Each structure stands twice: as C-alpha cells, then as structure tokens.
C-alpha positions as CSV (number, residue, x, y, z in Angstrom):
1,M,0.0,0.0,0.0
2,P,1.5,3.4,-1.0
3,I,2.8,5.4,1.9
4,G,4.3,8.9,1.9
5,M,3.8,12.1,0.0
6,F,5.2,10.8,-3.3
7,E,2.7,8.0,-3.7
8,S,-0.2,9.0,-1.5
9,F,-3.6,9.2,-3.2
10,M,-3.8,12.7,-1.7
11,T,-0.5,14.2,-2.8
12,S,1.0,12.0,-5.5
13,Y,-0.4,14.2,-8.3
14,C,1.8,17.1,-7.0
15,F,5.1,15.3,-7.8
16,S,6.6,14.8,-11.2
17,D,6.3,11.4,-12.7
18,D,9.6,11.9,-14.5
19,A,11.3,12.6,-11.2
20,K,9.8,9.5,-9.6
21,R,11.0,7.4,-12.5
22,I,14.5,8.7,-12.0
23,W,14.5,8.0,-8.2
24,N,12.3,4.8,-7.9
25,D,13.8,1.6,-6.6
26,S,14.3,0.1,-10.1
27,A,16.1,3.2,-11.3
28,T,18.3,3.4,-8.2
29,L,19.3,-0.3,-8.5
30,Q,20.1,0.4,-12.2
31,A,22.2,3.4,-11.3
32,W,24.2,1.2,-8.9
33,L,24.6,-1.5,-11.6
34,D,25.7,1.1,-14.1
35,V,28.5,2.2,-11.8
36,E,29.6,-1.4,-11.3
37,V,29.5,-2.0,-15.0
38,A,31.5,1.1,-15.8
39,L,34.0,0.2,-13.0
40,A,34.5,-3.3,-14.5
41,R,34.9,-1.9,-18.0
42,A,37.5,0.7,-16.9
43,Q,39.4,-1.9,-14.9
44,A,39.4,-4.3,-17.9
45,E,40.7,-1.5,-20.2
46,L,43.5,-0.8,-17.7
47,G,44.4,-4.5,-17.2
48,L,43.1,-4.9,-13.7
49,I,40.5,-7.6,-14.5
50,P,39.9,-9.8,-17.6
51,A,38.0,-8.2,-20.5
52,S,35.8,-11.4,-20.6
53,A,34.7,-10.8,-17.0
54,A,33.8,-7.1,-17.8
55,E,31.7,-8.3,-20.7
56,V,29.7,-10.7,-18.5
57,I,29.3,-8.1,-15.8
58,A,27.9,-5.6,-18.4
59,A,25.5,-8.2,-19.9
60,K,24.1,-9.1,-16.4
61,G,24.0,-5.5,-15.1
62,Q,20.3,-5.1,-15.7
63,A,17.9,-4.3,-12.8
64,S,15.2,-6.3,-14.5
65,L,17.2,-9.5,-13.9
66,F,17.1,-9.0,-10.1
67,D,14.5,-10.4,-7.6
68,R,13.6,-7.2,-5.9
69,E,11.3,-8.8,-3.3
70,R,14.1,-11.1,-2.2
71,L,16.5,-8.1,-2.2
72,A,14.2,-6.3,0.2
73,R,14.1,-9.3,2.6
74,D,17.8,-9.9,2.4
75,I,18.6,-6.2,3.0
76,A,16.4,-6.1,6.0
77,F,18.0,-9.3,7.4
78,S,21.6,-8.3,6.7
79,Q,21.0,-4.6,7.5
80,H,23.2,-3.7,4.6
81,G,21.9,-2.0,1.4
82,L,24.4,-3.3,-1.2
83,V,25.8,-6.7,-0.1
84,P,22.5,-8.6,-1.0
85,V,22.6,-6.8,-4.4
86,L,26.2,-8.0,-4.9
87,H,25.2,-11.6,-4.0
88,Q,22.5,-11.7,-6.6
89,F,24.8,-10.0,-9.1
90,E,27.5,-12.6,-8.5
91,A,24.9,-15.5,-9.0
92,L,23.8,-14.0,-12.2
93,C,27.3,-13.6,-13.6
94,G,28.7,-16.9,-12.3
95,E,32.4,-17.7,-12.1
96,P,34.9,-16.5,-13.0
97,A,33.3,-13.1,-13.7
98,A,31.6,-13.0,-10.3
99,R,35.0,-12.7,-8.5
100,Y,35.7,-9.4,-10.3
101,I,32.5,-7.6,-9.4
102,H,33.0,-4.6,-7.1
103,W,36.7,-4.9,-7.5
104,G,38.5,-2.4,-5.1
105,A,35.3,-0.6,-4.3
106,T,33.2,0.0,-1.2
107,T,29.5,0.5,-0.7
108,Q,29.5,4.3,-0.5
109,N,31.5,4.4,-3.7
110,I,28.6,2.8,-5.5
111,F,25.8,4.6,-3.7
112,D,27.3,8.1,-4.1
113,T,28.3,7.7,-7.7
114,G,24.9,6.1,-8.5
115,A,23.3,9.1,-6.9
116,S,25.5,11.4,-9.1
117,L,24.0,9.7,-12.1
118,Q,20.5,10.2,-10.9
119,M,21.2,13.8,-10.0
120,A,22.6,14.3,-13.6
121,Q,19.2,13.1,-15.0
122,T,17.4,15.3,-12.5
123,H,19.5,18.3,-13.3
124,R,18.9,18.0,-17.1
125,L,15.1,17.9,-16.6
126,L,15.2,20.7,-14.0
127,V,17.1,23.0,-16.4
128,Q,14.6,22.1,-19.2
129,G,11.7,23.0,-16.9
130,L,13.3,26.3,-16.0
131,D,13.9,27.0,-19.7
132,D,10.2,26.4,-20.3
133,A,9.1,28.7,-17.4
134,I,11.4,31.5,-18.6
135,A,10.0,31.1,-22.1
136,H,6.4,31.4,-20.8
137,L,7.3,34.4,-18.7
138,S,9.2,36.1,-21.6
139,R,6.2,35.9,-23.8
140,L,4.0,37.3,-21.0
141,A,6.5,40.1,-20.2
142,L,6.7,41.3,-23.8
143,A,2.9,41.1,-24.2
144,H,2.5,43.4,-21.2
145,K,5.7,45.5,-21.4
146,A,3.7,48.7,-21.5
147,S,0.7,47.6,-19.3
148,P,0.7,50.1,-16.4
149,M,0.2,48.8,-12.9
150,A,0.8,50.0,-9.4
151,G,4.3,49.3,-8.1
152,R,4.1,48.5,-4.4
153,T,6.6,48.7,-1.5
154,H,5.7,47.6,2.1
155,G,2.3,46.6,0.8
156,Q,1.4,50.1,-0.3
157,H,1.3,51.9,-3.7
158,A,4.7,53.4,-4.4
159,L,5.3,54.3,-8.1
160,P,3.7,53.3,-11.4
161,T,5.4,50.4,-13.2
162,T,4.3,47.8,-15.8
163,F,3.3,44.2,-15.4
164,G,5.9,43.3,-18.1
165,L,8.7,44.8,-15.9
166,K,7.4,42.9,-12.8
167,V,7.6,39.7,-14.8
168,A,11.0,40.6,-16.2
169,T,12.4,40.8,-12.7
170,W,11.2,37.3,-12.2
171,I,12.9,36.2,-15.4
172,D,16.1,37.9,-14.5
173,E,16.3,36.2,-11.1
174,L,15.3,32.8,-12.5
175,D,18.1,33.2,-15.1
176,R,20.6,33.8,-12.4
177,Q,19.4,30.7,-10.6
178,R,19.7,28.7,-13.8
179,Q,23.3,29.9,-14.2
180,R,24.2,29.0,-10.6
181,L,22.8,25.5,-11.1
182,A,24.8,25.1,-14.3
183,E,28.0,26.2,-12.8
184,R,27.7,24.0,-9.7
185,F,26.4,20.7,-11.1
186,A,29.5,19.0,-12.4
187,P,31.8,19.5,-9.4
188,S,28.9,18.8,-7.0
189,F,28.2,15.2,-8.2
190,P,31.5,13.6,-9.3
191,T,32.4,9.9,-9.2
192,L,33.6,8.6,-5.8
193,L,35.7,5.5,-6.4
194,G,38.7,5.8,-4.0
195,G,37.9,2.6,-2.2
196,A,37.2,2.0,1.5
197,I,38.7,5.3,2.8
198,G,39.6,7.2,-0.4
199,T,43.2,6.1,-0.7
200,Y,42.8,3.7,-3.7
201,G,44.3,1.2,-1.2
202,A,43.0,-1.9,-3.1
203,T,44.1,-0.8,-6.6
204,G,47.1,1.4,-6.0
205,A,48.2,4.1,-8.5
206,V,46.1,2.7,-11.3
207,G,43.0,3.4,-9.2
208,R,43.1,7.1,-10.2
209,A,43.2,6.2,-13.8
210,V,40.2,3.9,-13.3
211,E,38.3,6.7,-11.6
212,Q,39.0,9.0,-14.6
213,R,37.9,6.4,-17.1
214,V,34.7,5.6,-15.1
215,A,33.9,9.3,-15.1
216,E,34.2,9.4,-18.9
217,L,32.1,6.3,-19.3
218,L,29.3,7.7,-17.1
219,G,29.5,11.3,-18.3
220,L,30.5,12.6,-14.8
221,Q,33.5,14.5,-13.5
222,A,36.3,12.5,-11.9
223,N,36.9,13.1,-8.2
224,L,40.4,14.4,-7.5
225,M,40.0,13.7,-3.8
226,P,37.6,10.8,-3.3
227,S,37.1,11.2,0.4
228,R,34.0,9.6,1.9
229,A,34.2,12.2,4.6
230,S,33.5,15.1,2.3
231,Y,30.0,16.2,1.3
232,D,30.4,20.0,0.8
233,R,30.0,19.8,-3.0
234,A,26.7,18.1,-3.0
235,A,25.5,20.3,-0.1
236,D,26.5,23.3,-2.3
237,Y,24.2,22.2,-5.1
238,C,21.4,21.5,-2.6
239,T,21.9,24.9,-1.2
240,T,21.6,26.4,-4.7
241,L,18.3,24.5,-5.1
242,G,17.2,26.2,-1.9
243,L,18.0,29.6,-3.5
244,L,15.9,28.5,-6.5
245,A,13.1,27.5,-4.2
246,A,13.1,30.9,-2.6
247,T,12.9,32.7,-6.0
248,I,10.0,30.4,-7.0
249,E,8.2,30.9,-3.7
250,K,8.5,34.7,-4.2
251,I,6.9,34.4,-7.6
252,G,4.1,32.3,-6.2
253,T,3.5,34.7,-3.3
254,S,3.3,37.6,-5.8
255,V,0.7,35.7,-7.8
256,V,-1.4,34.9,-4.7
257,L,-1.3,38.6,-3.6
258,L,-2.2,39.8,-7.1
259,M,-5.1,37.3,-7.3
260,R,-6.7,38.7,-4.1
261,T,-10.3,39.6,-4.8
262,E,-9.6,43.3,-3.9
263,I,-6.7,43.4,-6.4
264,A,-7.6,40.8,-9.1
265,E,-4.8,41.9,-11.4
266,V,-3.7,38.4,-12.4
267,A,-5.3,34.9,-12.6
268,E,-3.8,31.5,-12.9
269,A,-5.3,29.0,-15.4
270,F,-8.7,27.7,-14.6
271,H,-10.8,24.9,-16.0
272,L,-14.3,23.6,-15.2
273,G,-13.9,21.0,-12.5
274,K,-11.0,22.8,-10.7
275,M,-12.2,23.3,-7.2
276,G,-11.5,26.1,-4.8
277,S,-13.7,25.0,-1.9
278,S,-16.0,22.1,-0.8
279,T,-18.5,24.6,0.5
280,M,-18.0,28.0,-1.3
281,A,-18.9,27.4,-4.9
282,Q,-17.6,30.8,-6.0
283,K,-14.0,30.2,-5.0
284,R,-11.3,30.3,-7.7
285,N,-8.3,29.8,-5.4
286,P,-4.7,30.2,-6.6
287,N,-4.2,26.4,-6.1
288,T,-1.2,26.0,-8.4
289,A,0.6,29.0,-6.8
290,M,-0.2,27.9,-3.3
291,S,0.9,24.3,-3.9
292,M,4.1,25.7,-5.5
293,I,4.7,27.8,-2.4
294,G,4.3,24.8,-0.1
295,M,6.6,22.7,-2.2
296,A,9.2,25.5,-2.2
297,R,9.1,25.5,1.6
298,L,9.6,21.7,1.7
299,L,12.6,22.0,-0.5
300,R,14.2,24.9,1.4
301,G,13.6,22.9,4.6
302,R,15.9,20.1,3.3
303,V,18.8,22.5,2.8
304,P,19.9,22.6,6.5
305,V,19.8,18.8,6.5
306,A,22.2,18.6,3.6
307,I,24.5,21.0,5.3
308,E,24.3,19.0,8.5
309,A,25.3,15.9,6.5
310,M,28.7,17.6,5.8
311,V,29.7,16.9,9.4
312,R,31.2,13.4,9.3
313,Q,33.5,11.5,11.6
314,D,36.8,10.1,10.5
315,E,37.1,8.8,6.9
316,G,33.6,7.5,6.7
317,D,30.4,7.9,8.7
318,G,27.4,5.7,8.2
319,S,25.1,8.0,10.1
320,A,25.8,10.9,7.7
321,S,25.6,8.7,4.5
322,F,22.3,7.2,5.8
323,V,20.9,10.8,5.8
324,T,22.1,11.6,2.3
325,D,20.9,8.3,0.9
326,V,17.4,9.2,2.0
327,L,17.8,13.0,1.4
328,L,18.9,13.1,-2.2
329,P,15.9,11.3,-3.7
330,D,13.7,13.5,-1.6
331,I,15.5,16.7,-2.8
332,G,15.6,15.5,-6.4
333,I,11.9,14.7,-6.7
334,T,10.8,17.8,-4.8
335,A,13.1,20.1,-6.9
336,L,12.0,18.7,-10.2
337,S,8.3,18.8,-9.1
338,L,8.7,22.4,-8.0
339,V,10.0,23.5,-11.4
340,A,7.2,21.6,-13.1
341,F,4.7,23.6,-10.9
342,L,6.4,26.8,-12.0
343,A,6.2,25.9,-15.7
344,R,2.5,25.1,-15.3
345,L,1.8,28.3,-13.4
346,T,3.6,30.6,-15.9
347,Q,2.1,28.9,-18.9
348,G,-1.4,29.7,-17.8
349,L,-0.9,33.1,-16.1
350,Q,-3.2,35.9,-17.3
351,A,-3.1,39.6,-16.6
352,D,-6.1,41.9,-16.3
353,E,-5.1,45.3,-17.6
354,A,-8.4,46.9,-16.7
355,A,-8.0,45.9,-13.1
356,M,-4.5,47.2,-13.1
357,R,-5.6,50.6,-14.4
358,H,-8.4,50.7,-11.9
359,N,-6.1,50.1,-9.0
360,L,-3.7,52.7,-10.3
361,G,-6.4,55.3,-9.8
362,L,-7.2,54.3,-6.2
363,T,-5.0,57.0,-4.7
364,N,-6.2,59.8,-6.9
365,G,-2.8,60.7,-8.3
366,L,-0.7,60.1,-5.2
367,I,1.2,57.3,-6.9
368,A,2.9,59.8,-9.1
369,A,4.1,62.0,-6.3
370,E,7.8,61.4,-7.0
371,T,7.5,62.5,-10.6
372,A,5.6,65.6,-9.6
373,M,8.2,66.4,-7.0
374,M,11.1,66.0,-9.4
375,R,9.5,68.2,-12.1
376,L,8.4,70.8,-9.6
377,G,11.8,70.7,-8.0
378,L,13.3,72.1,-11.3
379,E,11.2,75.2,-10.7
380,I,11.3,75.8,-7.0
381,G,14.0,73.5,-5.8
382,R,13.7,69.9,-4.6
383,P,13.6,70.4,-0.8
384,K,10.7,73.0,-1.2
385,A,9.0,70.8,-3.8
386,H,9.1,67.8,-1.4
387,H,7.7,69.9,1.4
388,V,4.8,71.2,-0.7
389,L,3.9,67.8,-2.1
390,Y,4.2,66.1,1.2
391,E,1.7,68.5,2.8
392,A,-0.6,68.2,-0.2
393,A,-0.4,64.4,0.0
394,Q,-1.3,64.3,3.7
395,R,-4.3,66.6,3.0
396,A,-5.4,64.5,0.0
397,Q,-5.5,61.4,2.2
398,S,-7.0,63.0,5.3
399,D,-9.7,65.1,3.5
400,K,-10.3,62.5,0.7
401,V,-9.6,65.0,-2.1
402,P,-7.8,64.4,-5.4
403,Y,-4.1,65.0,-5.1
404,L,-4.2,67.5,-8.0
405,T,-6.7,69.5,-6.1
406,A,-4.7,69.4,-2.9
407,I,-1.6,70.7,-4.7
408,Q,-3.5,73.4,-6.6
409,E,-4.9,74.7,-3.3
410,H,-1.6,74.6,-1.4
411,P,-0.6,78.0,0.1
412,E,2.6,77.9,-2.1
413,F,0.4,78.6,-5.1
414,R,-1.7,81.4,-3.8
415,H,0.5,83.9,-5.5
416,T,2.4,81.6,-7.9
417,P,0.8,80.0,-10.9
418,V,0.4,76.2,-10.8
419,P,2.5,74.6,-13.5
420,D,0.5,73.8,-16.6
421,N,2.0,70.3,-16.8
422,L,0.9,69.3,-13.3
423,P,-2.0,67.1,-14.5
424,R,0.3,65.3,-16.9
425,W,2.9,64.8,-14.1
426,L,0.3,63.1,-12.0
427,D,-0.9,60.8,-14.8
428,P,0.4,57.3,-13.8
429,E,0.6,56.1,-17.4
430,T,3.1,58.8,-18.2
431,N,5.3,57.9,-15.3
432,L,6.6,54.5,-16.2
433,G,10.2,55.4,-16.4
434,E,12.3,52.9,-18.3
435,S,9.9,50.0,-17.6
436,V,9.4,49.1,-21.3
437,A,13.1,49.3,-22.2
438,L,14.1,47.3,-19.1
439,T,11.6,44.6,-20.0
440,E,12.7,44.3,-23.6
441,D,16.4,44.4,-22.6
442,T,16.0,41.7,-20.0
443,V,14.0,39.3,-22.3
444,R,16.6,39.8,-25.0
445,R,19.6,39.4,-22.8
446,V,18.3,36.2,-21.2
447,A,17.3,34.7,-24.6
448,Q,20.8,35.5,-26.0
449,R,22.5,33.9,-23.0
450,K,20.4,30.8,-23.3
451,G,21.1,30.6,-27.0
C-alpha cells in the first residue's frame, strides 16, 4: 500500500512522474549497476581484470534481472543496502566473472556515484523546466511590457510600473538561478571511487586512472580527492536548489497577492472542475501557486539537513551517509516537481489590464508624487517641492480630495501659478520610467545567454 507524499492518493499528483521514475527503486538499482559495469569496463581496459569478465558483468548488469522482493528481505535481514545486491549479481554472472564484481570498491562508492548519475538526469530535466518557465514568462513580459500597474513597497502603492517589468524581474532572477545550477552541477556530483577510505588502497596508482575512465564512461566529473568524509560539494548544489526554491516561492507569493479579490490583477489558469472549496462554490483559489509555495518550503527545509550531513566522523560515517541516501531522492523529486509547478503556473498566467488601471487610480494621483516632486523641483528646488507635495499628499489622504486639487490649493500657489503640466505629471501612465526598455532588454539578454 502506498505510503508517503510521493505515492499517497492525496498528494502524488503534485510530484513529477519523470522525477519519480529517476528515483524509484528500479532506477536506483540500475544506477548502482551502471556504476559497477563502468567500473569493470574501466578496470578491464587498464588490465586490472579480464576483459571477458567485464563483458559478462555488463551483460548481467540489468535491474530487470534481479529479484527485488528477495532483495528487500535480504537487505532487512543483513542490515546492509548493497551486499545482497552483490550476492544476486554474483549469482547472475557466475564464475569466473563474479569474482571481479565490485573490485576495489566499497558500498558508498557505488551509492554516491549512482546518486550522481540520478542527479545528472534530474538536473537536465530541471534546467529544461526552468527554460520552459522562462520562455512562458518572456512571452508574458513582452505582451505586457507597457501595461501600467501600481508598483508596491511595504504593501502600499509606491510608483507606477508595468506588469511586463514585474515579470521581467522574475525572469532575471530565474536566469541567475539557472546559471548557478549550471555552474555548480558537475563539481557537486562527481564519481567517488577511491575505495574504502579514499586512498585507492585496493588498486594502487592505477585506481586514479580507473576513476577517470569511469567518469568518462558515465558522463561525470572525476573526483580528484575521493574522500568519503566530504559532502560539501553536494551540499552546495542542494543549497543552490534552496535559493531557486526561494525565488519560485517569491513568484508564487506575488501571484497569490495579485489574485486577491480586492486586487484581481492576475489569474492563474482555470478549467471547469477545478475546485476552490468544498462549500464555497464561487472560489477560484490560486491552487497552483499555493501548492508551489508549499513545495518550495519543503525544498528549502531540506537544505539545512544537507549542510548537517557535511559533518562526518573520521574517513567514513554511516550515520551521515544514511541521511544523504534518504535525502537526495527527496530533494531531487521535490526540486523537479517544484519547477514543473512553476512551468505550469507561468504557462497559464493571465493579466487583467483593466483591473491594473483601476487600481492605479485608487490613490487619486498620489502614486505619481515622486515625478511631480522632481518636475516641480526644477522650478522651486527639490527640498521645497518635497515639502509642498508632502503636505498636499497628507491633506489628500485626510480630506479625501484628489491629489491634484490638494496641490493646486496649497498655500505655495496662492501667489504663484500652478505649473500647466501638473495634471500630466500626475498621470500614472506617463510615469513608467524605463519600464518598457528594461523589460525588452531583460528578455533579449536572457534569450541570448540561453542561445
């Protein structure tokens, strides 16, 4: 019976099927076997074991040939995750090939290098998902590069901006996260084939050449210091995934806020049958964004555990490796599922320009106070302009009068004419600064870097 969030009838739909295929038991077993096969091939090429043995090991290194139910029983009895696998592998290969399986290796060598293979698959799909999300957002940004909306700070209207620029800031940050992941992957998940304590004690000098050749066969980076006591590289990548999760959570939070009934400036995709409440029939909740936020928090919560796993005793520590054996599949599945949520959200995100314009007018011109101050400052000096517009702004809010009226009736203008351009200065749609250009430049720059 399925147990846990990845397979539960209640939550399994939230998690990527591709991710679960990468990290399920069959795929994990195959990753271990792929490492054993590559190890045998490399050792045969370098004369450590007979080529005929490597051929048999390669032919029998198929997870489908193993009795997984028996493996589960034997692992539980032996309390060792790999030895029962090796016993079945040896029986499948027969002598003399069986004697050359796992030559000079230890369990963590296979587990960690296998996990590197699985993380490589996860990383490729994760970057592809990020590419898709950025492409969706780029189209949205360009479509709304000149769509005016209220920019907000501290939850309050600040200055006019455009929805396209808001989206472009998301694109820019996601692109940086994509670059961080690309830069960190290869050194974070190398091979780990230094033997029992990372000295190549069982193979000697040729062991380093074997590690290099295995890395080439598996498409990984060779480990120059294969210490079982080091986990900072993988923790670095996990931490980078935590940064990505924070960016995605921020985007999700923005969508939730902008979908509030009182704001209603954006909406995520909706279809008949999508439910917001079991009692309130009218609800169109931001379900995708909220689920994405929750998953981002789950992923960020794993980062401290990855960092804790760096603290290891001596040259090998089973308690720490136990944590990472459990942690990496969790992180891999959650990260890939999070990016899938992001791609889904961004693909269906819609903007309501009418609502944005309506909200821009809620403060009766106050949102353009900075522009008015700068323009008026050219005529009467910035400090005096700030003083005048501050007093007018307070009156506009206290007496509920339009900001234009409050400025026009300020004592400063009893004997001085009000600037003719004042109404234009207070028009939010003429106060968008470089919003359009910044949006276009960002989309272009990110596309060129990707290309």
